[in-house]
C-alpha positions in Angstrom: 128.9 146.8 -75.0 132.0 147.3 -73.0 133.3 151.0 -74.3 130.3 152.0 -74.2 129.9 151.3 -70.5 132.7 153.2 -70.0 131.1 156.3 -71.6 128.3 156.6 -70.2 129.4 155.7 -66.5 132.2 158.3 -67.1 129.0 161.0 -67.7 127.0 160.3 -65.3 129.5 160.5 -62.7 130.1 163.4 -63.6 127.3 165.5 -63.5 126.1 163.3 -60.3 129.4 165.2 -59.0 128.3 168.6 -59.9 125.1 168.1 -58.8 126.5 167.2 -55.4 128.6 170.0 -56.0 126.0 172.6 -56.3 123.7 171.3 -54.0 126.3 171.8 -50.8 127.5 175.6 -51.7 123.5 176.2 -52.3 122.8 174.5 -48.4 126.2 176.4 -46.8 124.6 180.0 -48.7 121.2 178.9 -47.1 122.7 178.7 -44.0 124.5 181.0 -43.6 121.9 183.7 -44.2 119.5 181.5 -42.2 122.7 181.8 -39.4 122.6 186.3 -39.6 118.4 186.4 -40.0 118.5 184.0 -36.3 117.3 185.4 -33.5 120.0 185.0 -31.4 122.5 183.7 -33.8 126.2 184.9 -33.4 125.8 186.5 -36.6 125.7 190.2 -37.3 122.3 191.0 -35.4 120.3 193.1 -39.1 116.8 194.3 -38.2 114.1 196.2 -40.8 113.2 198.0 -37.9 116.0 198.6 -34.8 114.7 200.5 -33.1 112.3 197.8 -32.4 114.6 195.7 -30.7 115.8 198.4 -28.1 114.9 197.4 -25.0 115.4 200.3 -22.3 116.6 199.5 -18.7 114.3 200.3 -15.7 113.9 203.5 -14.4 115.3 203.6 -11.0 113.0 204.0 -7.6 112.6 206.5 -5.8 114.8 207.3 -3.0 112.8 206.6 0.2 115.5 207.7 3.1 117.8 204.9 4.7 115.3 202.4 6.1 113.3 202.0 2.7 113.8 198.6 0.6 113.0 198.5 -3.2 110.7 196.9 -4.2 111.6 194.2 -7.3 110.7 196.3 -9.7 107.9 198.6 -11.8 104.4 196.9 -11.2 105.3 194.1 -9.4 103.8 193.4 -5.9 105.4 192.0 -2.5 104.3 192.0 0.6 107.3 191.6 2.2 109.3 194.8 0.7 106.6 196.8 1.7 106.0 196.2 4.7 110.3 195.8 5.1 109.8 199.4 4.3 107.0 200.7 7.0 107.5 197.9 9.6 110.4 199.5 11.5 108.6 202.4 11.4 105.1 200.9 13.1 105.5 200.8 16.8 103.5 199.0 19.2 101.7 201.0 22.0 101.0 199.9 25.6 98.8 201.6 28.3 98.0 201.3 32.0 94.4 203.3 32.9 93.0 203.9 36.7 89.4 203.1 37.2 87.5 203.7 40.9 86.0 200.2 41.4 83.7 199.2 44.1 84.0 196.6 46.2 81.5 194.2 47.2 80.2 196.8 50.8 80.4 199.9 48.1 84.2 200.9 49.4 85.8 202.5 46.3 88.9 200.5 44.7 92.0 201.7 42.3 92.3 199.3 40.0 94.6 199.1 37.1 93.2 198.8 33.7 96.0 197.7 30.9 95.8 198.6 27.5 97.6 197.2 23.6 97.0 199.3 20.4 99.6 200.4 17.5 100.8 203.9 16.0 103.3 205.0 13.3 106.2 206.8 13.7 105.7 210.3 11.3 109.1 212.2 12.0 112.2 212.6 13.1 111.8 214.1 16.4 110.1 210.7 17.4 105.9 212.2 16.6 104.2 209.0 16.6 100.6 209.0 15.0 97.8 206.7 16.8 94.2 206.3 17.8 92.7 208.8 20.5 90.4 205.7 21.0 94.4 204.3 21.9 95.1 206.8 24.4 91.9 208.4 26.1 91.9 209.0 29.6 95.2 206.7 30.0 97.9 207.5 33.3 101.7 205.8 30.9 102.5 205.4 28.0 105.1 202.7 27.5 106.2 202.1 23.1 108.1 199.5 21.6 109.6 199.5 18.5 110.2 196.8 16.3 113.5 196.2 16.9 113.0 196.0 20.8 114.2 199.8 22.1 111.3 200.8 24.5 110.0 204.0 25.5 108.1 206.5 28.0 105.5 208.1 25.0 104.1 211.7 26.4 100.6 212.6 24.7 101.2 215.5 22.9 97.6 216.4 21.5 94.1 213.8 20.8 91.1 214.8 18.2 87.7 212.3 19.4 86.3 213.9 16.3 88.3 212.2 14.1 89.5 209.3 16.3 93.5 210.2 16.3 96.4 211.1 18.6 99.7 212.3 18.5 102.4 211.1 21.3 105.4 211.6 20.9 109.6 209.6 21.9 112.5 211.0 22.0 115.8 209.6 20.2 117.9 210.6 18.0 117.5 207.3 16.3 114.3 206.7 15.2 113.0 205.2 11.8 110.2 206.6 10.1 107.3 205.8 7.9 106.6 207.3 4.1 103.4 208.5 4.3 101.7 208.6 0.5 98.5 209.7 -0.5 95.1 208.3 0.1 93.1 210.3 -2.9 95.7 208.6 -4.6 94.4 204.8 -4.4 91.8 203.3 -5.6 89.1 199.9 -5.0 90.9 197.0 -5.7 94.6 198.0 -5.4 96.5 195.8 -2.9 96.8 197.0 1.0 98.4 196.2 3.7 97.7 196.3 7.4 100.7 196.1 10.1 100.0 196.2 13.8 100.4 194.5 17.0 96.4 192.7 17.2 96.0 191.1 20.6 99.8 191.7 21.2 101.5 189.8 18.2 104.3 192.3 17.4 104.5 193.8 14.7 101.9 191.4 12.4 101.6 191.7 8.6 98.1 190.7 6.9 97.2 191.9 3.5 94.2 191.9 1.2 93.0 194.8 -1.3 91.3 198.7 -0.6 87.5 197.3 -0.3 85.6 200.3 -0.8 86.2 204.0 0.1 84.4 207.0 1.8 83.0 204.6 4.0 80.6 206.0 7.3 80.2 204.4 10.9 78.8 204.7 14.1 82.0 203.5 16.1 79.2 202.8 18.7 80.5 204.7 22.2 77.4 206.3 22.9 80.0 209.6 21.9 77.5 211.3 19.2 81.0 211.0 17.0 80.3 209.4 13.5 83.6 208.5 11.2 82.9 209.2 7.3 85.5 209.0 5.0 86.9 206.4 6.1 89.1 203.5 3.9 86.6 200.2 3.6 90.0 197.3 3.6 89.6 193.0 3.8 93.3 193.0 5.2 92.3 191.3 8.9 92.3 193.8 11.3 92.0 192.3 15.2 91.9 194.5 18.7 95.2 195.9 18.9 95.9 196.7 15.5 94.1 200.4 16.3 96.8 203.0 15.6 99.1 200.6 12.6 100.0 201.3 9.8 97.7 200.4 6.7 99.9 200.7 3.7 100.0 200.2 -0.5 101.8 198.1 -2.8 105.0 200.7 -3.2 105.0 200.6 1.2 103.8 203.3 1.6 101.3 204.4 4.8 97.2 205.2 3.3 95.9 205.1 5.9 95.7 204.3 10.1 93.6 201.7 11.1 90.7 202.5 13.7 87.8 199.8 13.1 86.5 196.9 12.6 82.6 195.2 12.7 83.2 192.5 15.0 80.6 190.0 13.9 81.8 190.0 10.3 84.3 188.8 8.2 87.1 191.0 7.1 85.5 194.2 6.9 87.7 196.9 8.6 88.4 200.4 8.1 91.0 203.2 8.3 91.3 207.5 8.7 92.9 208.6 5.4 96.2 209.5 5.2 95.4 212.8 4.1 93.6 213.3 6.4 95.5 212.3 9.2 98.4 214.3 8.0 96.1 217.8 8.6 95.6 216.0 12.2 99.2 215.8 13.3 100.1 218.9 12.3 97.6 220.9 13.6 98.5 218.6 17.2 101.9 219.1 17.1 101.4 222.7 16.5 99.0 223.9 18.2 97.7 220.7 21.2 94.6 220.5 19.1 92.3 220.7 16.6 91.3 224.4 15.4 87.9 224.3 14.2 85.9 226.7 13.2 82.5 227.5 15.8 79.1 229.3 15.6 78.0 230.3 19.0 75.1 230.1 18.9 73.5 227.6 22.0 69.3 227.9 21.6 67.6 228.3 18.4 63.5 228.9 17.6 61.6 227.8 14.5 59.9 230.4 13.9 56.3 230.2 13.2 53.0 232.3 12.6 52.0 231.6 16.2 55.5 232.5 17.8 55.7 235.5 15.3 52.3 237.2 16.9 53.3 236.2 19.8 56.6 237.7 20.0 55.6 240.2 17.8 58.6 239.2 15.6 58.4 241.3 11.6 58.4 238.3 9.8 56.6 235.0 10.3 59.2 232.8 8.8 62.9 231.7 9.6 64.9 230.7 13.0 65.2 232.8 16.4 68.5 232.6 17.8 67.7 232.4 21.8 70.6 232.3 23.8 74.7 233.1 22.3 
């Protein structure tokens, strides 16, 4: 009994040790394989599709000049970054206007009225794009930059039909806004308004492009209807007129011009493509050149009129004055 017990013990112990050694070796092999194939392991990188593991570095942002601030990355949206790119080139325009009023005894008196608006520096020569109604009939213009510098501004020219004007200041070191392409914007994309509402200098508000190609009647009895406007819900208030409507890329896409006072967050901006063309005309010629027909009066032709004036036709229009 003792002998057989010792013999069985020795055979069983040998099988146990062999099985234990095999388990250890197998575990080490499996562990090595897992280390080699698991992502982020310390083993050599292996893949059936090496190209799928290549992550290209993002392309650098285009250089918009020494005053530009790059956006955080492609496809991102940062109000702060866009405002920093354009903000230095948005100015406050303080105006004074003299008007004649009559006293209780009907004696004429000259009273000075002050106004506030905004503008955008569009070139290094100091040309500033703003609204016509901001500088209409003013006698004095003071331009205040974001860094606190003040300049006396002069009117280069204006265009009442588009409610745009260009004024100029003189200095050799001016921030310049980057102008975008208003023809490429879409409804729903971010929009940022920068201006001086109610004298609160360089205020930034944000919203979206609400609609395109809007038409409005400013209601100033001039008969001019502003067309092709950008509608935005970025808050705009009196004093924002002439300021910048900015895209997420930090480019000026419009010149803020009007709001509907009784509504909430319905504002309008002149597309920068229109404003750019108007500014070029004003800078080059002092006005916007437009074709016109010198017809002062026309009369629709009827059978009675044709018979009265012995006309060879019985329909059309009769030009009586040129």
